[in-house]
Phi, psi and omega in degrees: 000320179289322180298314176302313185293325173294316188295316181300321179288319179290327172293322172301321175292325174289316179291323176297315179296310176305316180292331176285326171298311183295326177303313179300310181291327184289346181277354177307142183260343174206180184295321182296314178299318175307315184291325181296320177294317176303313185292324175292322182294312176296319181286330179269001178077023183061031185247030176282000000 
């Protein structure tokens, strides 16, 4: 039961983080800015 709760919480955090990153990338005004944001996320380990 405890393992199930941990797994559910882990999945929730992963989905939440993915949604946050996608929203950040979607705010790009052009392809150059999108590429810069992607590069920034890759460089900073997705911890923005």
